[in-house]
MARLO-91723 format. One record per residue: residue number from 0; residue in one letter; x, y, z of N, C-alpha, C, CB in turn. Coordinates in steps of 0.001 Angstrom, whole numbers, plus 500000, padded with zeros to 6 digits. Glycine has a CB too. Example, Ala and Ser with C-alpha at 12.3 -4.5 7.8 and 13.67 -1.06 7.14 Angstrom:
2
<n: 0 res: A neast: 513190 nnorth: 494310 nup: 507800 caeast: 512300 canorth: 495500 caup: 507800 ceast: 513200 cnorth: 496700 cup: 507800 cbeast: 511308 cbnorth: 495527 cbup: 509046>
<n: 1 res: S neast: 512850 nnorth: 497750 nup: 507080 caeast: 513670 canorth: 498940 caup: 507140 ceast: 512900 cnorth: 500030 cup: 507870 cbeast: 514084 cbnorth: 499402 cbup: 505725>
***
This chain:
68
<n: 0 res: M neast: 788649 nnorth: 304817 nup: 423468 caeast: 788111 canorth: 306062 caup: 423524 ceast: 786689 cnorth: 305706 cup: 424432 cbeast: 787904 cbnorth: 306723 cbup: 421923>
<n: 1 res: G neast: 785957 nnorth: 304587 nup: 424052 caeast: 784967 canorth: 304503 caup: 424866 ceast: 783478 cnorth: 305314 cup: 424462 cbeast: 785574 cbnorth: 304956 cbup: 426089>
<n: 2 res: F neast: 782531 nnorth: 304970 nup: 425485 caeast: 781067 canorth: 305407 caup: 425194 ceast: 781384 cnorth: 307039 cup: 425684 cbeast: 779663 cbnorth: 304408 cbup: 426236>
<n: 3 res: V neast: 781912 nnorth: 307445 nup: 426534 caeast: 782090 canorth: 308650 caup: 427422 ceast: 782737 cnorth: 309471 cup: 426128 cbeast: 783173 cbnorth: 308420 cbup: 428996>
<n: 4 res: G neast: 783755 nnorth: 309077 nup: 425665 caeast: 784305 canorth: 309711 caup: 424536 ceast: 783598 cnorth: 310078 cup: 423035 cbeast: 785313 cbnorth: 308927 cbup: 424327>
<n: 5 res: L neast: 782901 nnorth: 308931 nup: 422648 caeast: 782061 canorth: 309194 caup: 421811 ceast: 780678 cnorth: 310039 cup: 421712 cbeast: 781936 cbnorth: 308260 cbup: 421590>
<n: 6 res: M neast: 780230 nnorth: 309929 nup: 423137 caeast: 779142 canorth: 310939 caup: 423323 ceast: 779705 cnorth: 312436 cup: 423471 cbeast: 778293 cbnorth: 310549 cbup: 424628>
<n: 7 res: F neast: 781011 nnorth: 312747 nup: 423899 caeast: 781804 canorth: 313953 caup: 423882 ceast: 781670 cnorth: 314703 cup: 422618 cbeast: 783207 cbnorth: 313647 cbup: 424115>
<n: 8 res: W neast: 782098 nnorth: 313658 nup: 421461 caeast: 782174 canorth: 313886 caup: 420060 ceast: 781041 cnorth: 314343 cup: 419562 cbeast: 782522 cbnorth: 312822 cbup: 419364>
<n: 9 res: L neast: 779828 nnorth: 313699 nup: 419876 caeast: 778624 canorth: 313988 caup: 419355 ceast: 778181 cnorth: 315301 cup: 419864 cbeast: 777696 cbnorth: 312950 cbup: 419631>
<n: 10 res: L neast: 778137 nnorth: 315412 nup: 421028 caeast: 777759 canorth: 316748 caup: 421869 ceast: 778719 cnorth: 317926 cup: 420903 cbeast: 778355 cbnorth: 316612 cbup: 423876>
<n: 11 res: L neast: 779916 nnorth: 317896 nup: 420919 caeast: 780682 canorth: 318957 caup: 420181 ceast: 780044 cnorth: 318905 cup: 418633 cbeast: 782442 cbnorth: 318622 cbup: 420228>
<n: 12 res: F neast: 779979 nnorth: 318000 nup: 418090 caeast: 779409 canorth: 318275 caup: 416807 ceast: 778183 cnorth: 318767 cup: 416739 cbeast: 779392 cbnorth: 317271 cbup: 416082>
<n: 13 res: V neast: 777161 nnorth: 318520 nup: 417652 caeast: 776121 canorth: 319154 caup: 417701 ceast: 775863 cnorth: 320764 cup: 418164 cbeast: 775545 cbnorth: 318371 cbup: 418358>
<n: 14 res: L neast: 776768 nnorth: 320913 nup: 419026 caeast: 776909 canorth: 322437 caup: 419569 ceast: 777847 cnorth: 323232 cup: 418286 cbeast: 777872 cbnorth: 322470 cbup: 421338>
<n: 15 res: C neast: 778849 nnorth: 322454 nup: 418032 caeast: 779868 canorth: 323530 caup: 417195 ceast: 779526 cnorth: 323771 cup: 415695 cbeast: 781455 cbnorth: 322953 cbup: 417172>
<n: 16 res: W neast: 778552 nnorth: 322777 nup: 415229 caeast: 778554 canorth: 322509 caup: 413807 ceast: 778064 cnorth: 324279 cup: 413116 cbeast: 777246 cbnorth: 320994 cbup: 413448>
<n: 17 res: P neast: 777409 nnorth: 325095 nup: 413832 caeast: 777080 canorth: 326448 caup: 413339 ceast: 778420 cnorth: 327177 cup: 413449 cbeast: 775874 cbnorth: 327186 cbup: 414196>
<n: 18 res: L neast: 779265 nnorth: 326920 nup: 414240 caeast: 780510 canorth: 327644 caup: 413976 ceast: 781366 cnorth: 327477 cup: 413155 cbeast: 781126 cbnorth: 327681 cbup: 414753>
<n: 19 res: A neast: 781533 nnorth: 326088 nup: 412811 caeast: 782094 canorth: 325516 caup: 411771 ceast: 781756 cnorth: 326158 cup: 410246 cbeast: 781698 cbnorth: 324141 cbup: 411907>
<n: 20 res: L neast: 780361 nnorth: 326220 nup: 410386 caeast: 780022 canorth: 326628 caup: 408916 ceast: 780245 cnorth: 328194 cup: 408833 cbeast: 778387 cbnorth: 326221 cbup: 408487>
<n: 21 res: L neast: 779921 nnorth: 328773 nup: 409811 caeast: 780547 canorth: 330020 caup: 409793 ceast: 781853 cnorth: 330386 cup: 409223 cbeast: 780607 cbnorth: 330336 cbup: 410908>
<n: 22 res: A neast: 782888 nnorth: 329784 nup: 409874 caeast: 783999 canorth: 329864 caup: 409515 ceast: 784160 cnorth: 329390 cup: 408160 cbeast: 784705 cbnorth: 329322 cbup: 410358>
<n: 23 res: L neast: 783475 nnorth: 328523 nup: 407836 caeast: 783754 canorth: 328260 caup: 406208 ceast: 783386 cnorth: 329251 cup: 405475 cbeast: 783058 cbnorth: 327106 cbup: 405574>
<n: 24 res: V neast: 782551 nnorth: 329818 nup: 405703 caeast: 781650 canorth: 330869 caup: 404880 ceast: 782702 cnorth: 332197 cup: 405117 cbeast: 779788 cbnorth: 331129 cbup: 405626>
<n: 25 res: L neast: 783145 nnorth: 332456 nup: 406364 caeast: 783668 canorth: 333713 caup: 406450 ceast: 785321 cnorth: 333645 cup: 406302 cbeast: 783176 cbnorth: 334336 cbup: 407809>
<n: 26 res: W neast: 785870 nnorth: 332520 nup: 405965 caeast: 787332 canorth: 332527 caup: 405817 ceast: 787936 cnorth: 333249 cup: 404529 cbeast: 787780 cbnorth: 331095 cbup: 405817>
<n: 27 res: P neast: 787161 nnorth: 332853 nup: 403381 caeast: 787375 canorth: 333565 caup: 402130 ceast: 787547 cnorth: 335340 cup: 402295 cbeast: 786042 cbnorth: 333156 cbup: 401179>
<n: 28 res: L neast: 786750 nnorth: 335743 nup: 403099 caeast: 786257 canorth: 336960 caup: 403296 ceast: 787525 cnorth: 337647 cup: 404383 cbeast: 784600 cbnorth: 336821 cbup: 403918>
<n: 29 res: V neast: 787829 nnorth: 336883 nup: 405156 caeast: 789148 canorth: 337067 caup: 405870 ceast: 790251 cnorth: 336968 cup: 405198 cbeast: 789332 cbnorth: 336251 cbup: 406834>
<n: 30 res: W neast: 790252 nnorth: 336010 nup: 404240 caeast: 791580 canorth: 336038 caup: 403404 ceast: 791713 cnorth: 337373 cup: 402692 cbeast: 791624 cbnorth: 334846 cbup: 402282>
<n: 31 res: L neast: 790533 nnorth: 337717 nup: 401933 caeast: 790594 canorth: 338718 caup: 401126 ceast: 790806 cnorth: 340231 cup: 401871 cbeast: 789367 cbnorth: 338595 cbup: 400333>
<n: 32 res: I neast: 790686 nnorth: 340462 nup: 403012 caeast: 790699 canorth: 341527 caup: 403873 ceast: 792384 cnorth: 341316 cup: 404243 cbeast: 789459 cbnorth: 341404 cbup: 405209>
<n: 33 res: T neast: 792894 nnorth: 340251 nup: 404589 caeast: 794344 canorth: 340474 caup: 405219 ceast: 795220 cnorth: 340112 cup: 403945 cbeast: 794727 cbnorth: 339399 cbup: 406686>
<n: 34 res: L neast: 794934 nnorth: 340054 nup: 402884 caeast: 795690 canorth: 340078 caup: 401774 ceast: 796522 cnorth: 341325 cup: 401298 cbeast: 794868 cbnorth: 339746 cbup: 400862>
<n: 35 res: P neast: 796253 nnorth: 342509 nup: 401497 caeast: 797014 canorth: 343801 caup: 401594 ceast: 797931 cnorth: 343669 cup: 402519 cbeast: 796247 cbnorth: 344964 cbup: 401899>
<n: 36 res: F neast: 797566 nnorth: 343468 nup: 403896 caeast: 798568 canorth: 343343 caup: 404965 ceast: 799944 cnorth: 342356 cup: 404353 cbeast: 797734 cbnorth: 342593 cbup: 406379>
<n: 37 res: R neast: 799227 nnorth: 341475 nup: 404087 caeast: 800468 canorth: 340436 caup: 403716 ceast: 801316 cnorth: 340671 cup: 402387 cbeast: 799858 cbnorth: 338940 cbup: 403541>
<n: 38 res: L neast: 800763 nnorth: 341603 nup: 401696 caeast: 801573 canorth: 342107 caup: 400487 ceast: 802540 cnorth: 343319 cup: 401090 cbeast: 800479 cbnorth: 342703 cbup: 399185>
<n: 39 res: I neast: 802032 nnorth: 344114 nup: 401741 caeast: 802943 canorth: 344902 caup: 402406 ceast: 803954 cnorth: 344362 cup: 403309 cbeast: 802289 cbnorth: 345730 cbup: 403046>
<n: 40 res: G neast: 803535 nnorth: 343341 nup: 404309 caeast: 804783 canorth: 342553 caup: 405046 ceast: 805940 cnorth: 341952 cup: 404111 cbeast: 804178 cbnorth: 341254 cbup: 405877>
<n: 41 res: L neast: 805349 nnorth: 341520 nup: 402754 caeast: 806300 canorth: 341135 caup: 401996 ceast: 807440 cnorth: 342019 cup: 401369 cbeast: 805693 cbnorth: 340594 cbup: 401159>
<n: 42 res: S neast: 806693 nnorth: 343282 nup: 400987 caeast: 807577 canorth: 344416 caup: 400548 ceast: 808197 cnorth: 344746 cup: 401537 cbeast: 807006 cbnorth: 345550 cbup: 400005>
<n: 43 res: V neast: 808063 nnorth: 344898 nup: 402922 caeast: 808803 canorth: 345243 caup: 403862 ceast: 810170 cnorth: 344369 cup: 404031 cbeast: 807972 cbnorth: 345236 cbup: 404956>
<n: 44 res: E neast: 809810 nnorth: 343153 nup: 403901 caeast: 810757 canorth: 341929 caup: 404208 ceast: 811702 cnorth: 342176 cup: 402892 cbeast: 809888 cbnorth: 340204 cbup: 404284>
<n: 45 res: A neast: 811205 nnorth: 342577 nup: 401693 caeast: 812356 canorth: 342589 caup: 400835 ceast: 813038 cnorth: 343673 cup: 400584 cbeast: 812099 cbnorth: 342183 cbup: 399761>
<n: 46 res: V neast: 812641 nnorth: 344664 nup: 401193 caeast: 813161 canorth: 346072 caup: 401288 ceast: 814368 cnorth: 345739 cup: 402444 cbeast: 811839 cbnorth: 347334 cbup: 401808>
<n: 47 res: F neast: 814029 nnorth: 345068 nup: 403657 caeast: 815335 canorth: 344806 caup: 404489 ceast: 816231 cnorth: 343614 cup: 404040 cbeast: 814945 cbnorth: 344526 cbup: 405975>
<n: 48 res: A neast: 815975 nnorth: 342897 nup: 403062 caeast: 816877 canorth: 341798 caup: 402246 ceast: 817716 cnorth: 342684 cup: 401610 cbeast: 816107 cbnorth: 340760 cbup: 401123>
<n: 49 res: L neast: 817122 nnorth: 343603 nup: 400937 caeast: 818093 canorth: 344304 caup: 399926 ceast: 819061 cnorth: 345259 cup: 400628 cbeast: 817272 cbnorth: 345153 cbup: 398827>
<n: 50 res: L neast: 818412 nnorth: 345918 nup: 401843 caeast: 819403 canorth: 346706 caup: 402715 ceast: 820501 cnorth: 345931 cup: 403353 cbeast: 818686 cbnorth: 347382 cbup: 403817>
<n: 51 res: K neast: 820239 nnorth: 344779 nup: 404069 caeast: 821238 canorth: 343815 caup: 404370 ceast: 822049 cnorth: 343449 cup: 403315 cbeast: 820710 cbnorth: 342708 cbup: 404869>
<n: 52 res: A neast: 821844 nnorth: 342987 nup: 401932 caeast: 822705 canorth: 342916 caup: 400919 ceast: 823446 cnorth: 343869 cup: 400699 cbeast: 822223 cbnorth: 342688 cbup: 399954>
<n: 53 res: V neast: 822754 nnorth: 344971 nup: 400896 caeast: 823820 canorth: 346513 caup: 400279 ceast: 824932 cnorth: 346664 cup: 401449 cbeast: 822719 cbnorth: 348434 cbup: 400199>
<n: 54 res: L neast: 824480 nnorth: 346235 nup: 402718 caeast: 825369 canorth: 346683 caup: 403810 ceast: 826464 cnorth: 345681 cup: 403874 cbeast: 824628 cbnorth: 346815 cbup: 405201>
<n: 55 res: F neast: 826378 nnorth: 344553 nup: 403522 caeast: 827318 canorth: 343336 caup: 403953 ceast: 827999 cnorth: 343068 cup: 402166 cbeast: 826150 cbnorth: 341640 cbup: 404827>
<n: 56 res: L neast: 827636 nnorth: 343654 nup: 401395 caeast: 828421 canorth: 343820 caup: 400292 ceast: 829772 cnorth: 344088 cup: 400428 cbeast: 827950 cbnorth: 344698 cbup: 399601>
<n: 57 res: P neast: 830177 nnorth: 344877 nup: 401056 caeast: 831801 canorth: 345297 caup: 401041 ceast: 832607 cnorth: 343997 cup: 401647 cbeast: 832150 cbnorth: 346819 cbup: 402132>
<n: 58 res: A neast: 831794 nnorth: 343449 nup: 402937 caeast: 832380 canorth: 342331 caup: 403334 ceast: 832141 cnorth: 341062 cup: 402812 cbeast: 832208 cbnorth: 342259 cbup: 404430>
<n: 59 res: R neast: 831467 nnorth: 340844 nup: 401858 caeast: 831522 canorth: 339490 caup: 401264 ceast: 832632 cnorth: 339890 cup: 400046 cbeast: 829853 cbnorth: 338850 cbup: 400696>
<n: 60 res: L neast: 832461 nnorth: 341139 nup: 399392 caeast: 833723 canorth: 341047 caup: 398488 ceast: 835038 cnorth: 340902 cup: 398972 cbeast: 833832 cbnorth: 342122 cbup: 397750>
<n: 61 res: L neast: 835195 nnorth: 341224 nup: 400311 caeast: 836660 canorth: 340726 caup: 400865 ceast: 836761 cnorth: 339337 cup: 401399 cbeast: 837143 cbnorth: 341618 cbup: 402046>
<n: 62 res: G neast: 835750 nnorth: 338419 nup: 401139 caeast: 835760 canorth: 337110 caup: 401292 ceast: 835175 cnorth: 336398 cup: 402760 cbeast: 837139 cbnorth: 336811 cbup: 401036>
<n: 63 res: W neast: 834388 nnorth: 337344 nup: 403256 caeast: 833676 canorth: 337020 caup: 404676 ceast: 832529 cnorth: 336217 cup: 404241 cbeast: 833145 cbnorth: 338399 cbup: 405602>
<n: 64 res: R neast: 832398 nnorth: 335011 nup: 404910 caeast: 831181 canorth: 334021 caup: 404853 ceast: 830579 cnorth: 333882 cup: 406334 cbeast: 831674 cbnorth: 332463 cbup: 404268>
<n: 65 res: E neast: 829094 nnorth: 333733 nup: 406215 caeast: 828313 canorth: 333577 caup: 407336 ceast: 828845 cnorth: 332093 cup: 407936 cbeast: 826666 cbnorth: 333671 cbup: 406925>
<n: 66 res: A neast: 828901 nnorth: 332178 nup: 409431 caeast: 828892 canorth: 330857 caup: 409852 ceast: 827725 cnorth: 329785 cup: 409918 cbeast: 829305 cbnorth: 330972 cbup: 410948>
<n: 67 res: R neast: 827858 nnorth: 328541 nup: 409585 caeast: 826610 canorth: 327814 caup: 409383 ceast: 826822 cnorth: 326780 cup: 410369 cbeast: 826326 cbnorth: 327268 cbup: 407894>
***
C-alpha cells in the first residue's frame, strides 16, 4: 500500500471519527424506530404466504409439485 495509502487512512481516521462515533450512538435509536416497520413487513409477508398456501391447496391436493 505504501506511504501514500497509510497517509490516506490516517487522514480518513482523523476526519471521520466523529461521524463513526455519531453512527455508533445513533444506531440503537434507528433500530428502535424501524422495529415497528419490520414487524409490519413480517406480518404482511405472513399474510401473503397464507394466501398463497390457501390458493395453491387444491393443486397440491391433486398432486402438483413446484419445479425446482
